[in-house]
N, C-alpha and C positions, 0 to 999 in steps of 0.2 A: 512455445519452448520453455516457458517458466517454470515448469514442473519436471522437465525430463533431465535436467543436469542435476537436481537433486537426489530423483530415483536412480539416477546413473550410478552417483557419489555415494548412495547408501548401498546400494549393489556391491559396489567396489569395496566397500569396508565390512559387510558381511562375509565377503569372499575372502578376503585378509584376514578376519578374525578366524575364520574358519580354518584357514591354512595355517596360523600360528599356533591354534589349539592342538591339530594334529601334529605338528613339529614339537610342541612342549611334552605333550602324552609321549612321544618316542625317544625323544633324549633325555640322557641321564642327568639327574640332579649334579649341581656344583659347576665347576669351571669348565669342564669340557662341553656341558651342554649349552652352556650360556656362550661359549665362545663360538659354536655353531650358530646358534642363533642370532647372534649379532650381525654373523655374514647374512644370513637368509633376512633380516629386517629390510635393508635396503633392496633386496630383489622383490619385494612384497609388491611396491607400486606398478611394475610392469606385469607382474604374473596375475594381479587382480584384476590390473583393467584388461587384459587378456581374456579372465576367465568371465566378466561382466560383460564386456563390452560384444562377446562372442554369444552368450546367450541371450541377451537383447537381439541381436542379428538372427539369431535361430529363430526366435518366437516371430519376428516380423515376416521373415523368410516362408514360415509354414501357416501362419495366420492372414497375412494380408494378399489379399487377389492383386495387388499391383504394388509390390514392396519397393521398386525405385521409385515410385509415386508416392508411395506414404512416407518416405524420406525427403523428396526435394518436390514439395506440391507444384513449382513451377514447370516441372516436367508435363504435367497435365493441361497448362496451359495452351489455347490456339496461339500460333506465331500470326501476327497482325501483317495485314499485306504490305510487302516491300519491307519488312522489318530487320531483316538481317542487315541490310547494307550491302557494302563490299565488304569480302572477306578473304584474306591471306592463309594460303594453307603454306606453312612454314616448317620445311625440315632441316634441321641444323648437323652438318658434316664436318668430320675432321678424318681426313687418311682411311675413307672408307671403301671397301669393295661395292662397285655403283651397280652390279646387276639387278640385286635383291630391291634394293630400295626405289631405283626407279621404275621397277616391276610394280612394285605395289602402289605406286604413286599414279601410274598409269591407270592402273585399276580403279583407283580413287577418282582420279579426273574426270574416266569415263562416265561415272556415276552421277555426277554432280552437273546441276543446270549449267548451260553455256553461259548464262551471265552472272556476274557477281562475285565469280570464285575464280582467283588466281593463283597459282603455285610458284613459289620462293625456295630456291635452295640456299643455304645459309652458311658459306661454306667458312672455314679457318683453315684448310689446308693450304701448307705452304712447301714441303717436302717433296722431292722426286722418290721414284717414279709415281707418287698418288697423285701429285699436280696434274700429269701429263694424262694419266690414265681419268681423272675426273673430269676434266677438260673434253677431253675426246668420248667419253659416255654421255657427257651433257649433250655434245653438239650431235651426235647419233640420235639420243631421245628426242630432241628438240626437232631436227628435222623430219623424223617419223611420225609427227604428231599433226592432226589436223587442226588442235588447238593451240600452236605453237607459241600466238600471239600475245597468250596468259602465263606460259612458261618462263621463268628467268632464274638465272643463277648469279648469287652477289658475293663476293669474295672481300673480307677484309683487309685492307693494307696495315693493320696492326691489329693483335691478338689479345690486347688487355681483357680482364673479366671472366676468361674461360667462354663456355657456352652462355652466359647471362650478358654478359658483354657482347657477345656476338647479336643475340636478340636484341638488346637495346639499340645497339648501332642500327639495327634495320629499323627500328620502330623511329628512331631521330631521322630518317633519311624516307626511303618510299615508304615504309611500313606507316608512317604517319597519315595517310591517305585513307588507311582503311578503317573500317567500323570495328573489326575484330579478327583477331589470330586464332587457328587451329594451330598449336605447336604439336612438333613431332622430334623423334628422334630418329636416326638412322635406322634402327632396328623396329621403327614402330611401322603398323600397319592399322588403317581405318577404313570403315566401309563408308559409302556416301551416305548411307541411311545414319550411320552415327555421327557423321559431321554435322547434316543436318538437324540432327535431334540436338546436338548441343550448341550450335548457333542460332536455333530457334528458341532455345532457353533463355538466352542471352537477350534475344530479340523482344520474348514475352515479358520478361521482368528485369527492368532497367537498373534497379539497386544491385543485380549480381553482375561483380566484375570479373570473375572467372567460375566456371566449372569445369570440375577432373572428374571423367569417368574411369571405371572400374577397368583395370587392364589384365588380361589372359596372355600365356603364352602362345606364340605362333606354333603350329602342329609341326613336331620334328620327331626323326626316328631313332636319334643318338639316345642311349640309357640314360646320359646321366640328366640333360636338361628335361628330358621326358617324365622322369619321376619327379624332379624337382617342381615341373610345372604344373603336375597332377595334385602335389599337395597345396602348392601356392594356390591355384585356382581355386579350391573348395574353402581355404582360409580367407583369402581377401574377399570372398564372397559374403561370408559372415560378419568377417571385420569389419569392411566399408559399408554394410549394412547399420550394423550396432554404431559405428563412429559418427556416419551421419546422420542418425537418429537423434544422438544427443549434442553434438558439436553444431549441426543446424548451419547457419549461416557464415560459421568460423570454422570452415573446414579446411582440409589440405590441400597442400598441389604437390605432384609428383616430379613434376618438369615436362611431361610430356602427354601426348593423349588428351589434351585438354584445350579449352577454347577460352581466350580472354578478350576483355574488351580494352581497345587499344586506349583510348584517353585515360582512365585511372590507371592501369599498368604502368604508362611511359611516366606519369606525374608522381607514382607512389613505389613503385618496386625496383626503384634504382637503387644497385647494392656499391657499397665499398669496393674498392679493387682488393685481390685475393681471396675471396669468399668461394671455396669449391663448391659447398651444398648451397644451392641458390634456393631451390625450389621453396622452402618452409620458410624462407626468410622473406620472399616475395609473398607469400600467403598472409604473412603476418603483418607484412607492410600494408596490403589492403585492406585487412581487419582493422588496425588501428586508424585508418583515413575514415571510416565509416562505411567500407564496401562490403559486400558480401561475397563469401565465397564457398561455393557449396560441393561436395562430393556426389555425384550420381552413380549409384551401386547398382549398374548396369552392365554385363560383359560384352554383349552382342555387338560385334563389329570393332572391338577395340583389343588389338593384340602388342605384342612386342616380343622379340627374341630374347633369350636368356644365355647366361655363359653357356659355351658348347663342352666345358670339360672342367674338372674342380680347380686347378689352376687358375683357371680365368675367373670362376667363381670366387678365388680367396682372395686374388687381385681387386675385382670389384668390391668387395668387402672393405679390402683396407682403405680405397679410395673416399668410399661411403663413410669410414669410421674417420678418415681424416677431416672429411668436410664437417661432420656433426660434433668432433670435438672442438670446432673453432665456436659452437654455440655455448660454451661454458662460460665465455668472455662475456656474451650478451645476457646472459642474465641478469647482470648486475646494472644494467643499462635502464637508466630511469624513465618513467612514463609508461613500460609494457604493462599491458592488462594481463589479469591473473590466466586467461583463455593463451594468451601468448607467452608467456612464461611456461606453462605447463606443456605446451606443444612442442618449446625448445627441449625441455626437460625429458619428454618423451623421446625426442630423437635421441639426445645423449644416452638414455638408458637402454636403448635398442644395443648399443655396443658396450657400455660401461657395465652391462650385467654378464658378461663375458668373462672378466677377471675375478668378478664375485664369486662366479658357479666355479671356476678353477680353483680359486683360494678356499670354498667350502668344501669340494672333493677332495683336494689335499691334505686340507686340515682333518677331515675326518679318516682317512686314511693313515695319517699321521697318530692319531688319538685312539684308532684301533689297534695300531702296532703296539701300541704302548700301554694297550688293555684298558686304557679310561672308557672305553664303551662295552665293556663286557656286561653290564647291567641292562643292554638294551633288549628287550623283547621282540621276537619276530612280527607277532602280530601288530604291533604299535609301528612299528617302523615299516611295514610294508603298506598299512593305511597311508602313513604319511607320504610316502614315495607316491604311492598311487593317486593321493589328492592332487599333489604338486605335479605331476606327470600331466593328470588330467587338465589342471589349470594351464600350463605354460602350454599344451598344445591344443587348447580350447578352439582356437578359430577354425582350424583344418578339421577337427573331430566335430565341430559343430556343421560345418559345409558336407562333411560325409552324412551326418545324421539328416539333413535335408535331402540329399539326395535319394537316401534309403529309404525315407518316408514318403518320397512322393514319385510313384511310380511313374509318370510323364519324365522326369528329371532321368531316373535310373535307366529310362529305354532309352536313351542319348548314348548310354556307355555300354549298351548290349545287355540291359538287364541288371538286378540287384546283385545275383551272385557273382557276376563279372565284375561289377564296380568293388563291391566287397574284397573280393580279390586283388584287385588294383590297390584299393587302398589299404590292404595289409602289407603289399608289396613296398609301398612308399613309407609306411609307418618302420620298416625294418630298413629300409634306404637312410629313413631321417635318423634313426636312433644308430647307425653306422658313421651318418655325417655330423652328427652333432659334437661330438668330444672334437673332432679336426678344425670345425668350425670356431669352436669355443677358444682351444689353444691358439689359431691363428688369431682371432681377434685379439687375444691375450698379447700375443708377441707384438701384433701392430700397435698397441696401445702402449706398452712398454716402451717402444721404440719412439714414438710419438712423445712420452713424457721426456726422453732424452734429447730431444730436439730434432729429430729424423724429420725429414720432409719427403714425399712421394709424389705430389703433384697429379697432373691430370695426362698420364699417358694414355694416346691412342689405343683402342680395343679390337682383341681378335674375337670376330664374330662367327668364322667359320669352323664347322665341325672338324675333328681332328684327332686322331689317338693319343693317349697318354704313354709316354717312354716311363722307364724305369727312373730316367733322372728327374722327371716330373715327381 
């Protein structure tokens, strides 16, 4: 790992300097160009990160025989006999429709060994009619299973700490008797092979406290999530591979579809009340305590549901934005490592870039209306916009390039031509979605700056139509 981070930093710097050079060449001299450039500068860390990380990820995906193993060597280690110990499969619930989660859990438990794996439903549900529905669904599921003795429902009496509090309350009671936990959200689905792979890594590498698997969208026919998931799947593959290569044992946690070792998690990942976005803080706490957190960039057997329509998508972004903005206060906390501060800053920039893009666009429109951009040449502007667009969308473009370059991958999508058509459709979709997303995030951040609070409301996961009111 000693040379990877300097190499990655150098790649980021070169990408950033190239982007700055194209912007400098395109913008007019004087105050108008300088004003736009000053708005572009804070965007450079995120855009350069996306370009560099994706380029490295693409090289690994194309050149390595086993890309996940090249990123996480422990994935290649044999599992010691009896090394997994007792494992809890834990799914967090709150006001959920139960049919899909229970069906997914049934498939998972059917594929796992009969000994050593228990299933826990960790419920924060208290409101009717969800409470009665959850109890009835669990009773029917439990009664219809041959392995009901290893299936449990746990409901908290008090609901502090949101999901992180729910998990920690479990670890402080029944969960403390397990060696490791595989954590799932209500829309998660993992295969038995994936669970055995994650828990096997923990068993083979005693210094790893948490291993996060790559996640792709569950199959769906509704156009909005299907298009979104197409781009996300391609982008996350290159992004996670590049990120895993340079971050190594100080990797991310995305809150679900991961396995963690109970003892270090319980000892070090306890959060203060009121933190909406818990996962990155838990990963950092483990890093700081000397434990390893790795990302396994392998998508097989690890899925999640995505918002079924644009309103739910924007509400999810709003909740994530509120949680990530809480990290601003933590940046000043003494004792954090440089990597910890960078990971917090990266999570903040994921949303803080939106108002910067909005301000940059509005300023450019104003300056153009005033004639301050009349000296801009079309060729230089096209080059600058093209380079910045390529850098911003580098994760999914790298994923698309990988599939088109590898015939075996393209065949899974019906061939290169069909895949390319899908990629073009997703790019058009993302182009239309981007300004809506930017303005929505900007509005959310302005409301948060004014003291508004959104909290953690239950989510609609069911497909639906979108009416004119939406």
